N, C-alpha and C positions, 0 to 999 in steps of 0.2 A: 505494500499500498505505499502511494505518495500522496505528496501534497503539490499542487501546481496551481500557477496563477490563473486568475481569471478574468476575463475583461470587464471593468466595472468602473463606477465613479471611486470606489474607495479601493485604490491600487493594491495595498495592503493584505485584501483579502483572499482566502483558499478555499476549494473545496477537494473532500477527499476524492481522489481519483485511483483507477487501477486499469492500466492499458493490458490487454491480454497479449501474451507470447505466442508465437506461432503453435505450440503444443496446446496451448489452454484454447485457442482458435478452434484447432483440430478437434479437440474436445467435444467443444460445444457443436461443432457440425456432426458428429458422431451422435449426442443426444438428440438434435433435431432430427437424424434420420430414422431414429426409433419413433417419430411422431408423425413422419410426413408419407407420403405416397398414397397410391389409390385404395389400398387396403383399408386405409385408415378412416374413421367415422368424422363427423364434421367437429370444428373448433367446441362448439357450444353443447357438443353432446357430454352426459357425464362419464360415457367410457372413454372419450379421449383425455377429458381433465383428468379422470383416475389415471391412465396413462401416462399423463405429464406431470404427476405427483411422484409417480414411481420412478421416473427417468430424471427427475431432477436431483436426485442423489445423486447422480454419476456426472454432476458437473465438476470441473477441474478443484482441486483442493484450496489453493490459494483463493481462488473465485470467491468459493462457498465461506471462507475466513473472513473474505472482505466484506461479505452481506452480512455475517453473523456480527461482525463488529458494528455495521452502520445498522444493525436492527437494535443494537444493544445500547448506541448514542450515534444519532446522527451527527454527533459535532456542529460547531458554531453555526455552520451554513445551511444544515439540513439538507443537503444533497451530496448524493453519491454518482460521479462520473464514471461510467465504464465504456473503454474504448477499445476499437479493433474487435467489435462481435460481428459475426458472420450473418449477412441479410439475404444471401443468397447460396446457393449449392453450387455456383459456377454459372447458373443460368443468367441471361439478360434481365435487368429489372424492368418490370411492365410500366407502362405509363402512369403518371401520378392520377389517381383517379379525381373526379371533377365533378361529382353528384353528390347531392346531399345524404347526408346519414350513411356515409360509406362506412364498411365494415370488412371484415377478415372472416371468411366462414369456412372455408378450405384451409387445412394446416399447411403452411410453407416453411420454410426454415426460419426466417424474419419471425412470425408468430409462435414456432414452437421456441425460439431462443427467449423471447421476452418473458412468453408464460412460465418456462423453467426456471427462470429468474427470479420473478416475481414471487413464484410460489415458495421459494426461499425466505422470503419475507412474512408470507402470511397467508392468507386464502386468496385466489384471485376472485374479482367480484364484478358485477355490473348493475346497471338501473334498470330497469323493464320500461322507462318512460325517455329514456335515451338511447338513441340508436338500437330500438327495439332489443335493449337486453345483451347486444354482443359483445362477449369477453375483449376481445380485439378490434378496437376502433381506430379508424385510419382520421389524423388530423389533417387535413388539406383546405385549401383556399378552394371557395366555392364561388361559381359567377351568380351575381345576386345577392351575396351576402357579406360584399366587403366591409360593410359598416357594422355586421354582427358582433357582438360581444361574447362569440363563441367561437369554439374550433374553427367553425370554417370561415370566419371573418379575416381581414388581412388590414386593418386598421389597428392602432395600438390597442392590444389587449390587457386590460388593467390588470394590476396585482389581486390576487385572489386565494383562498382557500378551494380545493374542487370542491363542487359541491357542498358548498358551505351550509345552505339551506337545510341539509338533511341530517336528522339525527345520526343516521347512521354511513356518514360522509367517508370515503378511503381516509386509510392511515398512509398510504403511500400511493403516488402515482409514478409511474414507468413511461418514458417517453424515447422510443428509438427511432434513430433518424436512418431514413430508408433512402432519402434523396434531399441533398443540401438545397437550401435557396439560392437560384444561379445568381440573384444579384446581390447575395451576401449581407443582405439589410434586415430578414428575419432572423431574430437572436432570441432565445429563453432567456427571459428574466426572472432571477430569482432572490429573495430576501428572508431574512429569519429572524424572528422575535427575539433570537438569544443575541443578535447583534444590533437591534435596533431599540430593544428595553432600556439600555443606557442612557438613550439618548432622551427619554420619556421623563416630563416631571413626576413627581410623587402624585401630585393631584391628576393629573390625566391617567397615571395607571390605576388610581382607586376608581375613576368615572368608566373606564374601560373594562373593569373586573364586575361591573352592574348590569344588570339586565335590561339595557336601556336601546337598544338595538334589533331591528327586523332585517332578515334575508331572504330576499325572492329567489326564486329558483333560475338557474340559467337560459339564457334563450336554448339551448340544445334538448331541453327537456318539453319544451311548447308548451301548450297551456294546460298539462297533464299535471303539472308540479304544484304546490302550494307553498304559502308563506307560514311558518311554524311560529311557535310564539316568541316575545321576547327573550334575547339571550345577550349575554355578556360578551366582549369580543377577547378578553384574556381570560383563561380558565384554567383552576388548579392551583398550584403554588405558584404564587405572584412574584417569587424569587428566578423561577425558572418555568412561564406559564406555556399552555398552548395557545395557539390565534385563532380566530374563528372570526373571518372578515373576507369580503368581496368587494372590492370600492367601487364596483359597477353594478352590486345588487343589494348593498347592505345599507341601510337607513335610520339613521340615529334619529331618536323620538323625542329629542328637545336640543336646545343651542347647545348648553355643556357637553353633551355627548357629540354634537357635531364637530366641536373645537377639539375635543379629543381625538375624533377619529380622522379631522385634518392632522394634527400632530403625528399620531401615527402612522400615516401615508406619508409624512415628510421624512420621519424616521427611516421608513423602508427604501425609499428613494436615496435618501443620503447612502444607505449601507447595502444598495442594490448591486447584483452582478448581472454581466450580460453574457451568455455561453452562446457562441456560435456552433451549432452540432454538426457535425461532420457524419457521413455515412458510415454506419456501425457505431456511434457512440448514443449509449443509452443512459440518459439523465433520470434518477429515482430520486423524485422529491419528497422529505418528508411531510404528509399534507397536515400535519399538528404543530410543527413549529416554523415551517417554511410558507412563505406564497410565491405564487409564479405568475408570469405573464410573459408578453411576448411585445417587441417592438413592431412597427408597420414595415410594410413591405408592399410591392407592387405584383401581384401575378400576372403571368402570361398565358395562362390556360393552355399550353402548348405541349402538356403531358409531362413536361420536367420541372413543374414547380415543387415547392418544398412539400415534403411527405415524411410525416411521424407514423409509427403505430404507438396507439396508448394501452395500457392495462393498470386497473386498479387493484390494491389488494388490502386487506382487513388482517390485522394483527388477531382479533377474536372473534371468530366466527359464530360463537354461540351469543355475543352480544347481538348481532343482527339477527338472529333466528326469527324473530318477529317480524321481519320484514321480508324473508325469504321463502316464499310459498314453495311447501314441500321439501325443504330444507336446501334446495338448489343453489346456486350460484347468483341469482340474480334476483335484487330487490326491488319490492314496490317501491 
């Protein structure tokens, strides 16, 4: 495990990173080979997910150690960057999808790799109202959705906790780069409450720890989601809290809450890092301590636009059992 410099306003920031060796990469290709091919069921079937759980124990040992260490403590930035992961088995990458609600149903090398890695952090999950509950989702620009505050947009995507409105939001978000943005403009932005907290006044911390905020579901849930009850933005031990905010969808209920939220956003921006993901990079964001977003970019819609695959994971599957019909992987 190494520490690498990240592109950020705060130049001294680092994220935990691990670049796979050639042997480790070949090991991942072998694992993916156990999960791909015409004989295998679709990704969202219980049989395929069960096979992936079994195969994930065969990941390279150093990679397993890196994932276990991150699960124990996500560090100051709450981000793990894995590099040099295989996204194909040598075949040409197909054109970037350009349709709404794009997902992966057939097991591919990339889908098998990201699911196998995320299963070492918890149980892979999805949400029924988001992209039809698919476990592996494509994050791609969609024509006509440029201004959307969602994975389909291309304007500045505000910093947010993934699915912050949901009681059983993911603990981890994995983003695997399939194709880089050819313009170089699209960057994953991350910031953590561990870095931002020292910049907040005591009064602001107290306000943020009170249930004075409401959060709406993101556009990707359509009109099927709902606003839950008022909640605090800082939760748990206020010396090392979890954060729950979406700066495009969280609404303060009074002026003091509004001011506190503005101070928090300023602290996040001041400590923010921008990551230009390259093919084979997997960024894992701890969704409890870190927020993420994306810089704006201009899609070309020519099949060569930026393409990420996204997978969610829960640490405690029992916690979400009430939302998972039949005990499956998809939450209501």
